[in-house]
N, C-alpha and C positions, 0 to 999 in steps of 0.2 A: 280480535283474532286476525283481522286482515294484515295488521302491521307485523304480526308474527310470521305469517306466511310470506311476507315480503323480505323479512330479515333472514329467515332460515336459508334461502338460496345463497345470500351473500356470505353467510358464515360457511356454508358448504363450499363455496367458491374459494374462500380463504384457505380452508384446509386442503383442498385439492391443489391450489397454487403452491402451498408450502411443501407438499409431497413432490410436486413436479420440480420446484426449485431445488430441494435437497438432492434429488436424483441427479439433476443436471449439474449441480455444483460438484458432486463426487466425480462425475465423469470428466468435468473440466479440469479438476485438480490432477487427475491421473494422467490426462492427455496433454495438458499444457504446463505442467509444473516446470519451474525454471530450474535449469542445471548449470547455469553459466558459472556461478561461484564455484561449484565443484570442479569444473574444467580449469578454472583459473588456478585453484589450489593445487590440482594435480600437476599443472604445468610448473608451478613454483616449487613443488615438492613439500607442500604442507600437508601433514597427515590429517585425514578426515575421521573425526570421531564418530562412532555409531551409537553412543550413549542416548538414551531416551531424554528428550527435552522436558524438564519439569514445567508445570504450569505457571510458575513464578519467574521462570528464567527470562532474561532480557530478550526481547524479540519473539517471545511466544505468542500464541493467539490471545491469551488472557492479557498479556502486556499491551497488545495492540488495542484491545477493547478498552482497557483503562486509559490509555493514551488518547483515544477518540472521545471518550466522555469527559476527560479532564479539560479538553478544550472549551467545554461548555460549563465548567465548574461543577461537574457531577462526579462524585466519588463512588465508584462501583467495585471497590476492593473486596475480593471473596465473593462477589455477586456478579461477576462478569457474564457468565452464560445466561443467568436470569434476565440481566439488563439487555443483553443483546436479543434474546427471544422476544422480550416485551417490545423492543423497538421494531423487530421484524413484523410481529403481528399487528402492532399499531400502525405502521406504514401501509402494510397490505390491506388492512381493514379500511384505512382512510382512502386508499386509492380506489378499492372496490366500491365503497359507498359513494365516493365522489363521481366515478364514472357512471355508475348505475343510476343514482338518484338525481344527481346534479345535472349531468350531461345527457342522461336518458340512453346510455348505451346498454345493449343486452348483456345478460349475465356472462355469456361465453366470452365476450370481448372484455368485460370488466374483470374476468378472472385473469386475463393477461396483465391487466393493470395491477392485480394483487402480487403477481411474480415480480413486476417492476418495483413494487414497494419493498419486497424482500431485498432486491438487488441494491436499492438506494440505502437501505438500513446497513447492509453489509459494506457498502462503499465507505461508510463513516470510518470504520477501523482501517480499511485499505488505504483511503486517502490520507488519514492522519499518519500512518506509517510511511507512506511514500513522501509526504511533506517532510517528515523528520529525516528520512534518508537523503532527500535532495538538498535540504538545508545543511546537512553535514557535508555532503559532497561539494557544495558551493564554496565552503570555507577551507577545504583541504588545501588548495593552492596557496591560500593566504598563510596558513599555518606552516606549510612546508617551506615557503619562501623565508619566513623568519627563523624557523628552526634550523635550517641549513646554515645560516649565519651564527646563530647562537651556539650550536654545537662546536663550532670552530674555537670558541672562547671558553665555554663551560663543558668539560668532558663528561660531566655527570648527566646521563641521559634523562633520568627521572626529574632532576632539577631543571634541565633545559626544557623538557615537555611542559612542566608546571609553569615555568617562567613565561614560555612562549604562548601558552593557553591563555594567560591573563590578558594578552593583547586583543584577543577575540571579543566580540560583543558580549554584554552582560547576559542576555538571554540565549546566547549561542548553544545549540544542542551538541555541537562538537566540543566546546569548552567544558560543558557539563559532563560529557562521557570521558573525556581525557582526565579531568580532575577526579571525578567520582569513581571511575573504573580503572583506568590505566595507572594513574599516580598512586591511588589508594591501594589497589591490589599489588602494585609493584613494591610499595613500602611494606605491606604486610607479608607478602610471600617471596619477594625478591624476584630474581630472574626465572624462578620456576612458574611464575604466573603467566609467562608469555604464551604458552600454548592455549590456555583458556582465553587470553585476550585476543589472540589472533582469530580463534574460532568465533568469538563473540563479534569481532569487528567484521568478519566475513558475513555474519548474519544481517548486518546493516547494509553494507555494500561492498563490492569488490575493490573499489578504490580505497576505502578505509581499511580493508583487510590487507591490501598490498602495502599501504603506508605503515601500518603497525608491524607487518612482517619485516620491512626494511628497518624500522626503528628497533625492532627486536634484534636483528642481525648486527646493527651497530652496537647495541647494548652488550651483545655476547662477545663480539670480536674487538671492537675498538680499534685504535691505531689511526694514523693519518691517511694510510692508503685506503682503509674502508670509509673514512670520512669523505675522501674524494669520490669514491665509488657511490657513496650514498647521495652526495650532492648531485652527481650525474643522473642517477636513477630518479631522484626527486624532481629534477628538472624535466625529465621525460614524462613523469607522471603528471606534472602540472600542465604540460602540453596536451596530454590525453584528456585531463579533466576540463580544459577549456573547450576542447572539441565536444566533449560530452554534454557540457552546458548548452552549447549551440544546438546539439541534437535534441536535448530535452526541450528547448524552446520551440523547435520545429515540430516535435511531437505533441506539445500542448496546444499549438495552434491547429494541428490536424484534428485533435480531439474536440476542440471548440467549434471547428467547421462542422464536423459530424453531429455535434449536439444541436447546432442551429438547424440542420436538415431534419433531425428527429423532431424537434419542436414544431417545425413547419408541417411535417407530415401529420403529426398528432392534431395539429390545429385544423388541417383539412378534414381529417377523419371526424372530428367533433362537429365542425360545421355541417358536414353531410349527414351526421346522425340527427342533428337538430332541424335539418331542412325537411319540411313536409313532403317535398317531392321525392327525396331519397329515403325517408324514414320507413316507407313500406318495404323497401328492399332489405332493410335491416332484420326484418322478421324471418328472412330465409336463413336456414342453418348454414348453408354453403357461404353466404355472404358474411355471416357472423364468424364462421371459421377463418375466412380470408382476412378479416380485420384482426382477429386474435392472433393469427399467424404472423401478420405484419408487425404487430406490436412486439411479439416475442422475438422476431428476427432482428428488430431494431435494438432491443434491450441486449440480447446475447451478442449481437454483432458489435455493439459498442463496447461491451465488456471484453470480447475477444480481441478487438483491435487495440484496446488500452493495455491488455496483458502483453500483446505482441510488441507494442511500442516500448513498454517498460523492460521487456526481456532483452530487447536489442541495445538499450542504453547502458 
């Protein structure tokens, strides 16, 4: 019975952590939701659709979850929500049990570790989607450089896109999207597929959306004058993308520096919790609340900083 009384507070802490995390996530989504793609599309005159996103659509939450698990060879098709909830609860329970039983931290502080477990589980889908977007953005200048020359010789836009996409790496996400989405839908629906393709491209990144918008204008208009205009716009976009890659590298370095600070702080907290001199002070509810608040501020602060950096790039 003693082990039951020890486990029940841990399970309760996990449940409370889940409720706190869910509430905080909803507030974060409403307060810090990115609207940069909408501003770019409004500036370019691209109509924004208000149709509800289906669960199987490219770029949806289910798609991101499948993408994250596929990196580890796990197929969660039609079981995305279940797989994500299992991962959240698993990581939360692992953190709470580890902090409470292994490192000897009190339940209140271990609860904050449970919330950190939820965030780490969520970061799988977020990081997988961010990696896909960044990999695509890195290859846009390469594609545009070759496509600008190819279109001068081959006036067929679909053929030029398909031909130039073959130059990209075998496992290139941009190559896969261009061939499986742009070329295939273009062949099936013709020029009427452009609005859906532009909308889908903007879901990935503003840079890809602008590129597909320009390619679509070239497809609709044609002519030597528009080819020259496209070449000039593509050159400007390449310069913007190079600057964005530099900003992405700086942002990644800043995230890594903050992560080091978080690990050092956690290490100091753990050492103090295991030290007999400070262990008595951990029995105070005030001290426990301070440690829990410190962990929560670090976790949410890192997430907020990451969202802010990503939204500016």
